[in-house]
ChimeraX commands (.cxc) that place a marker at each C-alpha (Angstrom):
marker #1 position -62.48,-49.99,68.40 radius 0.5
marker #1 position -60.87,-47.01,70.17 radius 0.5
marker #1 position -57.88,-47.52,67.70 radius 0.5
marker #1 position -60.12,-47.50,64.75 radius 0.5
marker #1 position -61.74,-44.30,65.83 radius 0.5
marker #1 position -58.63,-42.62,66.10 radius 0.5
marker #1 position -57.67,-43.95,62.62 radius 0.5
marker #1 position -60.95,-42.67,61.07 radius 0.5
marker #1 position -60.45,-39.19,62.76 radius 0.5
marker #1 position -56.88,-39.00,61.24 radius 0.5
marker #1 position -58.19,-39.74,57.79 radius 0.5
marker #1 position -60.98,-37.11,58.08 radius 0.5
marker #1 position -58.57,-34.29,59.29 radius 0.5
marker #1 position -56.23,-34.66,56.40 radius 0.5
marker #1 position -56.66,-32.00,53.57 radius 0.5
marker #1 position -56.29,-32.67,49.99 radius 0.5
marker #1 position -54.99,-30.48,47.11 radius 0.5
marker #1 position -57.93,-28.71,45.53 radius 0.5
marker #1 position -58.31,-28.05,41.86 radius 0.5
marker #1 position -57.77,-24.25,42.46 radius 0.5
marker #1 position -54.32,-24.92,44.14 radius 0.5
marker #1 position -53.37,-27.32,41.25 radius 0.5
marker #1 position -54.38,-24.65,38.58 radius 0.5
marker #1 position -52.24,-21.96,40.38 radius 0.5
marker #1 position -49.19,-24.26,40.55 radius 0.5
marker #1 position -49.64,-25.26,36.88 radius 0.5
marker #1 position -50.04,-21.64,35.91 radius 0.5
marker #1 position -46.80,-20.69,37.80 radius 0.5
marker #1 position -44.84,-23.41,35.86 radius 0.5
marker #1 position -46.20,-22.15,32.52 radius 0.5
marker #1 position -45.33,-18.57,33.41 radius 0.5
marker #1 position -41.85,-19.50,34.42 radius 0.5
marker #1 position -41.36,-21.64,31.33 radius 0.5
marker #1 position -42.58,-18.87,29.10 radius 0.5
marker #1 position -40.25,-16.34,30.60 radius 0.5
marker #1 position -37.31,-18.75,30.26 radius 0.5
marker #1 position -38.22,-19.39,26.67 radius 0.5
marker #1 position -38.45,-15.76,25.91 radius 0.5
marker #1 position -35.06,-15.22,27.54 radius 0.5
marker #1 position -33.40,-17.96,25.50 radius 0.5
marker #1 position -34.93,-16.85,22.17 radius 0.5
marker #1 position -34.13,-13.22,22.75 radius 0.5
marker #1 position -30.39,-14.29,23.54 radius 0.5
marker #1 position -30.25,-16.37,20.41 radius 0.5
marker #1 position -31.60,-13.61,18.22 radius 0.5
marker #1 position -29.14,-11.15,19.56 radius 0.5
marker #1 position -26.18,-13.42,19.11 radius 0.5
marker #1 position -27.24,-14.33,15.58 radius 0.5
marker #1 position -27.44,-10.62,14.80 radius 0.5
marker #1 position -24.09,-10.05,16.27 radius 0.5
marker #1 position -22.72,-12.93,14.15 radius 0.5
marker #1 position -24.33,-11.55,10.88 radius 0.5
marker #1 position -22.70,-8.20,11.75 radius 0.5
marker #1 position -19.33,-9.79,12.22 radius 0.5
marker #1 position -19.62,-11.86,8.84 radius 0.5
marker #1 position -20.71,-8.65,6.96 radius 0.5
marker #1 position -17.65,-6.63,8.51 radius 0.5
marker #1 position -15.37,-9.42,7.53 radius 0.5
marker #1 position -16.78,-9.44,4.02 radius 0.5
marker #1 position -16.37,-5.78,3.64 radius 0.5
marker #1 position -12.73,-5.88,4.81 radius 0.5
marker #1 position -11.91,-8.80,2.55 radius 0.5
marker #1 position -13.62,-7.04,-0.45 radius 0.5
marker #1 position -11.66,-3.84,0.05 radius 0.5
marker #1 position -8.21,-5.78,-0.16 radius 0.5
marker #1 position -5.87,-5.43,-2.90 radius 0.5
marker #1 position -3.57,-8.18,-4.08 radius 0.5
marker #1 position -0.16,-8.24,-5.92 radius 0.5
marker #1 position -0.46,-9.70,-9.37 radius 0.5
marker #1 position 2.82,-11.17,-10.70 radius 0.5
marker #1 position 6.28,-10.56,-9.33 radius 0.5
marker #1 position 8.08,-7.86,-7.58 radius 0.5
marker #1 position 10.43,-6.34,-10.11 radius 0.5
marker #1 position 13.59,-4.00,-9.20 radius 0.5
marker #1 position 15.93,-2.16,-11.32 radius 0.5
marker #1 position 19.45,-1.21,-10.23 radius 0.5
marker #1 position 22.48,0.93,-11.26 radius 0.5
marker #1 position 25.62,1.31,-9.35 radius 0.5
marker #1 position 25.29,-1.32,-6.74 radius 0.5
marker #1 position 21.91,-0.11,-5.36 radius 0.5
marker #1 position 18.14,-0.33,-6.25 radius 0.5
marker #1 position 16.76,2.38,-8.31 radius 0.5
marker #1 position 13.02,1.54,-8.66 radius 0.5
marker #1 position 10.67,-1.31,-7.26 radius 0.5
marker #1 position 7.64,-2.21,-9.60 radius 0.5
marker #1 position 4.60,-4.51,-8.99 radius 0.5
marker #1 position 1.29,-4.95,-10.36 radius 0.5
marker #1 position -2.01,-4.61,-8.22 radius 0.5
marker #1 position -5.54,-5.52,-8.54 radius 0.5
marker #1 position -8.49,-5.66,-6.31 radius 0.5
marker #1 position -9.47,-8.99,-5.02 radius 0.5
marker #1 position -12.32,-11.03,-6.77 radius 0.5
marker #1 position -15.60,-9.31,-6.44 radius 0.5
marker #1 position -13.92,-6.59,-4.43 radius 0.5
marker #1 position -14.70,-2.98,-3.69 radius 0.5
marker #1 position -12.92,-0.06,-5.59 radius 0.5
marker #1 position -9.78,0.94,-3.83 radius 0.5
marker #1 position -8.52,4.55,-3.86 radius 0.5
marker #1 position -4.94,4.61,-5.21 radius 0.5
marker #1 position -4.25,8.33,-5.65 radius 0.5
marker #1 position -0.95,9.04,-3.94 radius 0.5
marker #1 position -1.60,12.76,-3.84 radius 0.5
marker #1 position -4.98,12.46,-1.89 radius 0.5
marker #1 position -4.93,13.75,1.58 radius 0.5
marker #1 position -7.67,11.35,3.09 radius 0.5
marker #1 position -9.13,8.14,2.20 radius 0.5
marker #1 position -6.08,6.84,0.28 radius 0.5
marker #1 position -3.88,3.75,0.19 radius 0.5
marker #1 position -0.56,4.31,2.17 radius 0.5
marker #1 position 2.42,2.46,1.47 radius 0.5
marker #1 position 5.13,1.93,4.26 radius 0.5
marker #1 position 8.81,0.93,3.93 radius 0.5
marker #1 position 10.99,-0.81,6.44 radius 0.5
marker #1 position 14.41,-2.27,6.49 radius 0.5
marker #1 position 16.96,-2.75,9.40 radius 0.5
marker #1 position 17.97,0.88,9.08 radius 0.5
marker #1 position 15.16,2.83,7.52 radius 0.5
marker #1 position 11.49,3.34,8.28 radius 0.5
marker #1 position 9.10,5.50,6.28 radius 0.5
marker #1 position 5.43,5.04,7.09 radius 0.5
marker #1 position 4.36,7.27,4.01 radius 0.5
marker #1 position 6.17,6.38,0.96 radius 0.5
marker #1 position 5.57,8.41,-2.30 radius 0.5
marker #1 position 4.70,6.34,-5.21 radius 0.5
marker #1 position 3.31,6.58,-8.83 radius 0.5
marker #1 position 0.53,4.67,-10.34 radius 0.5
marker #1 position 0.28,3.60,-14.00 radius 0.5
marker #1 position -2.95,1.81,-15.15 radius 0.5
marker #1 position -2.44,-1.14,-17.39 radius 0.5
marker #1 position -5.98,-2.45,-17.69 radius 0.5
marker #1 position -9.01,-0.35,-17.04 radius 0.5
marker #1 position -9.66,3.46,-16.96 radius 0.5
marker #1 position -7.19,6.07,-15.78 radius 0.5
marker #1 position -9.05,7.38,-12.66 radius 0.5
marker #1 position -7.78,7.13,-9.14 radius 0.5
marker #1 position -9.87,4.04,-8.06 radius 0.5
marker #1 position -8.66,0.57,-8.60 radius 0.5
marker #1 position -11.83,-1.08,-9.63 radius 0.5
marker #1 position -12.68,-4.78,-10.09 radius 0.5
marker #1 position -10.96,-6.05,-13.24 radius 0.5
marker #1 position -8.50,-3.33,-13.36 radius 0.5
marker #1 position -4.78,-3.78,-13.23 radius 0.5
marker #1 position -2.17,-0.94,-12.24 radius 0.5
marker #1 position 1.48,-0.80,-11.72 radius 0.5
marker #1 position 2.85,0.87,-8.62 radius 0.5
marker #1 position 6.33,2.23,-8.90 radius 0.5
marker #1 position 8.53,3.31,-5.90 radius 0.5
marker #1 position 11.74,5.16,-6.58 radius 0.5
marker #1 position 14.21,4.57,-3.78 radius 0.5
marker #1 position 15.99,8.00,-4.13 radius 0.5
marker #1 position 12.88,10.16,-4.40 radius 0.5
marker #1 position 9.93,8.40,-2.85 radius 0.5
marker #1 position 11.47,6.92,0.50 radius 0.5
marker #1 position 12.68,9.26,3.22 radius 0.5
marker #1 position 15.41,8.86,4.44 radius 0.5
marker #1 position 16.79,7.35,1.36 radius 0.5
marker #1 position 17.75,3.49,2.24 radius 0.5
marker #1 position 20.87,1.89,1.06 radius 0.5
marker #1 position 19.15,-1.05,-0.66 radius 0.5
marker #1 position 22.32,-2.76,-1.65 radius 0.5
marker #1 position 23.12,-6.54,-2.06 radius 0.5
marker #1 position 21.46,-8.90,0.71 radius 0.5
marker #1 position 19.20,-6.17,2.08 radius 0.5
marker #1 position 15.82,-7.52,3.25 radius 0.5
marker #1 position 13.05,-5.03,3.16 radius 0.5
marker #1 position 9.31,-4.84,3.57 radius 0.5
marker #1 position 6.54,-2.78,1.89 radius 0.5
marker #1 position 3.42,-2.69,3.70 radius 0.5
marker #1 position 0.15,-1.55,1.67 radius 0.5
marker #1 position -2.67,-0.20,3.74 radius 0.5
marker #1 position -5.95,0.32,2.07 radius 0.5
marker #1 position -8.69,2.58,3.61 radius 0.5
marker #1 position -11.02,-0.38,4.16 radius 0.5
marker #1 position -9.26,-3.78,3.50 radius 0.5
marker #1 position -6.59,-5.95,4.98 radius 0.5
marker #1 position -2.90,-4.82,5.07 radius 0.5
marker #1 position -0.74,-6.44,2.38 radius 0.5
marker #1 position 2.88,-7.05,3.40 radius 0.5
marker #1 position 5.43,-7.63,0.66 radius 0.5
marker #1 position 8.71,-8.81,2.07 radius 0.5
marker #1 position 11.74,-9.43,-0.09 radius 0.5
marker #1 position 15.42,-9.96,0.14 radius 0.5
marker #1 position 17.82,-8.55,-2.45 radius 0.5
marker #1 position 20.24,-10.97,-4.20 radius 0.5
marker #1 position 24.02,-11.00,-3.47 radius 0.5
marker #1 position 24.65,-9.47,-6.92 radius 0.5
marker #1 position 22.41,-6.90,-8.31 radius 0.5
marker #1 position 21.43,-7.00,-11.93 radius 0.5
marker #1 position 19.92,-4.12,-13.86 radius 0.5
marker #1 position 16.56,-5.81,-13.98 radius 0.5
marker #1 position 15.49,-8.39,-11.25 radius 0.5
marker #1 position 12.49,-10.31,-10.19 radius 0.5
marker #1 position 12.68,-10.43,-6.40 radius 0.5
marker #1 position 11.67,-13.69,-4.52 radius 0.5
marker link #1:1,2 radius 0.2
marker link #1:2,3 radius 0.2
marker link #1:3,4 radius 0.2
marker link #1:4,5 radius 0.2
marker link #1:5,6 radius 0.2
marker link #1:6,7 radius 0.2
marker link #1:7,8 radius 0.2
marker link #1:8,9 radius 0.2
marker link #1:9,10 radius 0.2
marker link #1:10,11 radius 0.2
marker link #1:11,12 radius 0.2
marker link #1:12,13 radius 0.2
marker link #1:13,14 radius 0.2
marker link #1:14,15 radius 0.2
marker link #1:15,16 radius 0.2
marker link #1:16,17 radius 0.2
marker link #1:17,18 radius 0.2
marker link #1:18,19 radius 0.2
marker link #1:19,20 radius 0.2
marker link #1:20,21 radius 0.2
marker link #1:21,22 radius 0.2
marker link #1:22,23 radius 0.2
marker link #1:23,24 radius 0.2
marker link #1:24,25 radius 0.2
marker link #1:25,26 radius 0.2
marker link #1:26,27 radius 0.2
marker link #1:27,28 radius 0.2
marker link #1:28,29 radius 0.2
marker link #1:29,30 radius 0.2
marker link #1:30,31 radius 0.2
marker link #1:31,32 radius 0.2
marker link #1:32,33 radius 0.2
marker link #1:33,34 radius 0.2
marker link #1:34,35 radius 0.2
marker link #1:35,36 radius 0.2
marker link #1:36,37 radius 0.2
marker link #1:37,38 radius 0.2
marker link #1:38,39 radius 0.2
marker link #1:39,40 radius 0.2
marker link #1:40,41 radius 0.2
marker link #1:41,42 radius 0.2
marker link #1:42,43 radius 0.2
marker link #1:43,44 radius 0.2
marker link #1:44,45 radius 0.2
marker link #1:45,46 radius 0.2
marker link #1:46,47 radius 0.2
marker link #1:47,48 radius 0.2
marker link #1:48,49 radius 0.2
marker link #1:49,50 radius 0.2
marker link #1:50,51 radius 0.2
marker link #1:51,52 radius 0.2
marker link #1:52,53 radius 0.2
marker link #1:53,54 radius 0.2
marker link #1:54,55 radius 0.2
marker link #1:55,56 radius 0.2
marker link #1:56,57 radius 0.2
marker link #1:57,58 radius 0.2
marker link #1:58,59 radius 0.2
marker link #1:59,60 radius 0.2
marker link #1:60,61 radius 0.2
marker link #1:61,62 radius 0.2
marker link #1:62,63 radius 0.2
marker link #1:63,64 radius 0.2
marker link #1:64,65 radius 0.2
marker link #1:65,66 radius 0.2
marker link #1:66,67 radius 0.2
marker link #1:67,68 radius 0.2
marker link #1:68,69 radius 0.2
marker link #1:69,70 radius 0.2
marker link #1:70,71 radius 0.2
marker link #1:71,72 radius 0.2
marker link #1:72,73 radius 0.2
marker link #1:73,74 radius 0.2
marker link #1:74,75 radius 0.2
marker link #1:75,76 radius 0.2
marker link #1:76,77 radius 0.2
marker link #1:77,78 radius 0.2
marker link #1:78,79 radius 0.2
marker link #1:79,80 radius 0.2
marker link #1:80,81 radius 0.2
marker link #1:81,82 radius 0.2
marker link #1:82,83 radius 0.2
marker link #1:83,84 radius 0.2
marker link #1:84,85 radius 0.2
marker link #1:85,86 radius 0.2
marker link #1:86,87 radius 0.2
marker link #1:87,88 radius 0.2
marker link #1:88,89 radius 0.2
marker link #1:89,90 radius 0.2
marker link #1:90,91 radius 0.2
marker link #1:91,92 radius 0.2
marker link #1:92,93 radius 0.2
marker link #1:93,94 radius 0.2
marker link #1:94,95 radius 0.2
marker link #1:95,96 radius 0.2
marker link #1:96,97 radius 0.2
marker link #1:97,98 radius 0.2
marker link #1:98,99 radius 0.2
marker link #1:99,100 radius 0.2
marker link #1:100,101 radius 0.2
marker link #1:101,102 radius 0.2
marker link #1:102,103 radius 0.2
marker link #1:103,104 radius 0.2
marker link #1:104,105 radius 0.2
marker link #1:105,106 radius 0.2
marker link #1:106,107 radius 0.2
marker link #1:107,108 radius 0.2
marker link #1:108,109 radius 0.2
marker link #1:109,110 radius 0.2
marker link #1:110,111 radius 0.2
marker link #1:111,112 radius 0.2
marker link #1:112,113 radius 0.2
marker link #1:113,114 radius 0.2
marker link #1:114,115 radius 0.2
marker link #1:115,116 radius 0.2
marker link #1:116,117 radius 0.2
marker link #1:117,118 radius 0.2
marker link #1:118,119 radius 0.2
marker link #1:119,120 radius 0.2
marker link #1:120,121 radius 0.2
marker link #1:121,122 radius 0.2
marker link #1:122,123 radius 0.2
marker link #1:123,124 radius 0.2
marker link #1:124,125 radius 0.2
marker link #1:125,126 radius 0.2
marker link #1:126,127 radius 0.2
marker link #1:127,128 radius 0.2
marker link #1:128,129 radius 0.2
marker link #1:129,130 radius 0.2
marker link #1:130,131 radius 0.2
marker link #1:131,132 radius 0.2
marker link #1:132,133 radius 0.2
marker link #1:133,134 radius 0.2
marker link #1:134,135 radius 0.2
marker link #1:135,136 radius 0.2
marker link #1:136,137 radius 0.2
marker link #1:137,138 radius 0.2
marker link #1:138,139 radius 0.2
marker link #1:139,140 radius 0.2
marker link #1:140,141 radius 0.2
marker link #1:141,142 radius 0.2
marker link #1:142,143 radius 0.2
marker link #1:143,144 radius 0.2
marker link #1:144,145 radius 0.2
marker link #1:145,146 radius 0.2
marker link #1:146,147 radius 0.2
marker link #1:147,148 radius 0.2
marker link #1:148,149 radius 0.2
marker link #1:149,150 radius 0.2
marker link #1:150,151 radius 0.2
marker link #1:151,152 radius 0.2
marker link #1:152,153 radius 0.2
marker link #1:153,154 radius 0.2
marker link #1:154,155 radius 0.2
marker link #1:155,156 radius 0.2
marker link #1:156,157 radius 0.2
marker link #1:157,158 radius 0.2
marker link #1:158,159 radius 0.2
marker link #1:159,160 radius 0.2
marker link #1:160,161 radius 0.2
marker link #1:161,162 radius 0.2
marker link #1:162,163 radius 0.2
marker link #1:163,164 radius 0.2
marker link #1:164,165 radius 0.2
marker link #1:165,166 radius 0.2
marker link #1:166,167 radius 0.2
marker link #1:167,168 radius 0.2
marker link #1:168,169 radius 0.2
marker link #1:169,170 radius 0.2
marker link #1:170,171 radius 0.2
marker link #1:171,172 radius 0.2
marker link #1:172,173 radius 0.2
marker link #1:173,174 radius 0.2
marker link #1:174,175 radius 0.2
marker link #1:175,176 radius 0.2
marker link #1:176,177 radius 0.2
marker link #1:177,178 radius 0.2
marker link #1:178,179 radius 0.2
marker link #1:179,180 radius 0.2
marker link #1:180,181 radius 0.2
marker link #1:181,182 radius 0.2
marker link #1:182,183 radius 0.2
marker link #1:183,184 radius 0.2
marker link #1:184,185 radius 0.2
marker link #1:185,186 radius 0.2
marker link #1:186,187 radius 0.2
marker link #1:187,188 radius 0.2
marker link #1:188,189 radius 0.2
marker link #1:189,190 radius 0.2
marker link #1:190,191 radius 0.2
marker link #1:191,192 radius 0.2
marker link #1:192,193 radius 0.2
marker link #1:193,194 radius 0.2
view
């Protein structure tokens, strides 16, 4: 009987969890879950905004890019290149690109490089073929850019047979366009460079 009395007292002295304690624990879990959900949602919204900004910046850069239409043509006399011609247009659904060689800011810059010559600001002339004659290359327009070896590139490059050269067209907003060509072993009066 004595053992039964000890067992009965042991059962009576144990405390149970009250409804108030259960409610406090449940509220704590809800608050922690709410804070965690808020942090996750805020991080998701922030990262999607950054992603959207990146996409729009990429679209703006792509829309401000020009492309070469057709071939690169060179003329020569006396064993050296005289002029280089190529047609340019803005990319499909692109932005207007300033192509005024006389502008002092917000302009398209052409650089020339070969093994012996570097000119980071080549002079050039623009002849409109399709479109108006303003200083912007707008969607649907086509213009010819002409570079004269003797007057537009400084120092004047040799540009004889087998010379490999690069023209780098840098628009104010769009991507840089590299045109790399090698002159043939025998120069003709008019050549399309490949």
